[in-house]
C-alpha positions, 0 to 999 in steps of 0.5 A: 530491556527497559523502554526508558531509552526508547522513550528518551529517544522519542522525546528528542524528536522534533517536527521542526527539525524534520521539516528542515531536513526536507528544506521545508518551513512550518508555513511555506509552500512546497513542491514534492517533485523538487524535494524528492529529486531536484535537490539531489540532481546535478550528479550521476548518483543512482536513484533507481536500479531497475530489473525488468521481467525479461532480464533488462537492467537499467540505472536511472540517476537523480539527474535523469529523474529530475529532467524526465519529470520536468518533461512529463510535467511540461506535457501535463501543462500542455494538456491543461492539467493544473493544480488540484487536477487528478492524474491516474497511474495504472502502471507496473514497477517501471522507471516511468511510474516514478517519473509520472508521480514526480511530474504530477506533483511538479505540476501541482496535480494529485496522483491516483495510484491504481494497482495493476492487479485490478480488473475493469470494474475496480479501475472504472470506479477509481477513475470515475470517482477521482475525476481523473483527467489523465490516465497513464498506463502500460501497453501490457495492461491497456486491454484491462481498461474498460471502454467507458474510461477510454474517453480520458486522455491516455498516455501509454508506455509501450512494452512488447505490445502495440499501442491501442487506438487513440492512445498517446505514446509515452516516449514520443510525447515526453521526449518532445518536451523541455527539460526545464519546468517551473514547479507549481507550489502547493500548501502542505495541507493540499492533497498529493495522493488519492489512494483508494482503500477498501471498506466493508459496506460499500465501494472503496473510499478515496483517502486524500493524502496530504502533500505533508505526507513526506514529513509525516513519514520521516520517523518511519524512514529514520527510526523504523527502517533505519535507512542510510545513504549507503544502504542497498534498499529493496522495498518489495511493495508496489507503488500502486499501494501506499506502502510501496509508494511511501518507501520509494518516495521517502528513500529518494527524498533521503538521497537513497537509491531504490532497487526496483524489480518489475516482477512480483517476487517469489520466495526463491526470486527474493533470495536470489536477488537479495544476494546478487544485488547485495541488499542491506535493507529489505522492506517487505510483507509477512507473506513473502517472509513466510514463503521463504520459511516454507522453502526447503532448507537446501534451497535457502542455503544456496543463497548468500544473504547479506541483509542487515535490516528487515521491516515487515508491514501490511498485515500482522507478523506472526511470532514464529516468523521473528523467531525463524529469521532470528535463528536462520539469519541472525537478525530480528524482522521488525513488524511495523503497522500502518494504514491509508489514513494513519501513515506509519505511526507504530512499529518496532524500530531498527534504529532505536534501543527497544525490546522486540516482543514477537507478535507485537506491533511495537511502540508509537514512533517518535512524534506520533501520539497513539493510544487504544480507546473505547467507542467514546474516545476514552483511553482503555486500560492496559490489555483491554481491546479497543480502537487504535487511535491517533492524535493528529499532530499539526506538523506531522499530519498524513491524510486529509480524510475521505475524498468528497465525503465530509460525513465519513471524514467526521466519523473517523474521530472519537473525542479527538482521536482518529480511528479507522476500525483497527483494534488492538490492546496495549500492554503495561509497557505500552506495546500494541498487539493487533486484535483485528478489525472492527468491520469486515475488511480482509487483509490477505498477503498484505492486500486490504480487500473489501467484501463489497467489491468481491461480492459485487463481482460474484453476483455477476455470475448468472448462477448466483443469487446471493453472496457473502465474503469473509476472511478465513485465517491462513498460515501463509497469507494471514487470511484468504478470501472465502465466499458463501454463495446461494445459487439461483433455482436450477443451478447446482454446486460443482468444482467447475462452478466454483472455478467459474465464479473465481474467474469472474472475480479475477476478471472484474476486480483483480486476481488478488481478490478472488475467493480461494474457497467457495461454500455453497449454502442454502441461505445467508444469516442476516439481521431483521433488516436484511444485513448479512451477518458476516461474523456468524459466517466467520464463526461457522466456517472453521469446519465447514466443507467448501470447494477450493479454487486454485 
């Protein structure tokens, strides 16, 4: 199929129409809470269909979300939280998480999502760096919050466990508040979310995501997901990460209910609930799709799946996955590309006439100007590898740069193109093909993992002298974390020591970041200035012996 029809559809897209669809104007102030839920309130339409880990079920209407978020916004205002202040959420996939986000925005504050897989060190850094005034959490996860952070006022959703000392109970605090709230207006170019993304040479960077993100993701919601009001939509991502947050809020803003499962779905769990909930539109990750592929055929056949559209984001989608689901489900899984800085500007679109080339990231979405550029910002010739670059549209911008770091923000740009270290080539028809990272960030099972955080945690083990971490190709996860460890004198390698080191990482920074392979070495390759050469380790690791950690 020619790309002519696709480009014709792209040419018809207008940002001013996207703004009108949100009841926004080009120059007026806005409020995300009002746009996302209040516009749809006043009816009994479902906004969230929630399934708890212990078998609970709960439907929350748009009207309830509007009133609950007003109550939370009133509580924030009573605590002195105002425009531009930061409110952190260390919360699982529960309805209160959505209430906290919406109420934060209604108060004009900035939401700081913290993934529940993170450990104390990662939590402490994000709270300290963001300057959060309020922390919202859940009693199940409260013990992971470091003592140093407990001076922050903490509002806790009570699960099966008791509240911690000095914590404020979420339900009791919010229930006392008024259901009426006059929202705080903000400019579209003011921050709404502070999302931390891992880097390769230092601690995570806080990406200030603009209030305008809701406009910037309209091409993705409309054309890539092809989301409609009659869809049963299940985004499997966690709202503690950018993709989950975008899918939740983008769908609600369109009046589309979101299916929310508190449990992280396994392959069989996913298949069962796709059928039970009559899911028609699924947004997920390559790891979950590959896990479904790995199930025995008899297990897959036990479940009736009615899904019509499947979108995949978080890491490159192998061509084999696309071929498998075409053969077994009769649908084409649409690979889509995004980042904390870009939003979601490239993809294969469910709603547009385009040829899907298995293994390709797809084409730039309507309204998005993308290219492959060299180090000087010049557009590269077809099939030449370079930086993925974006021309930021004055109406469709997504991020505002790095929080408190003007130098790094300026460093994003090459002759007017925003670049973030992702590499690709572009074929003669304009399709993008992902080639990797210019730095050492690891993409594993949809998570973006910075070597620095993992290495810092490994060095906390008393037997470790030095450590270096790389991403090793893996057929299921895309990459796994592999660590090279130099031991201090008097210590010897062993499977038990590997398990201890892995446990340190799980405890300090998160279970999703621990090294699944550890190789003990005498020395690490370094430059003359002492910088670890991870590319040498990647090259050498393909056939090296290592200790596997479960």
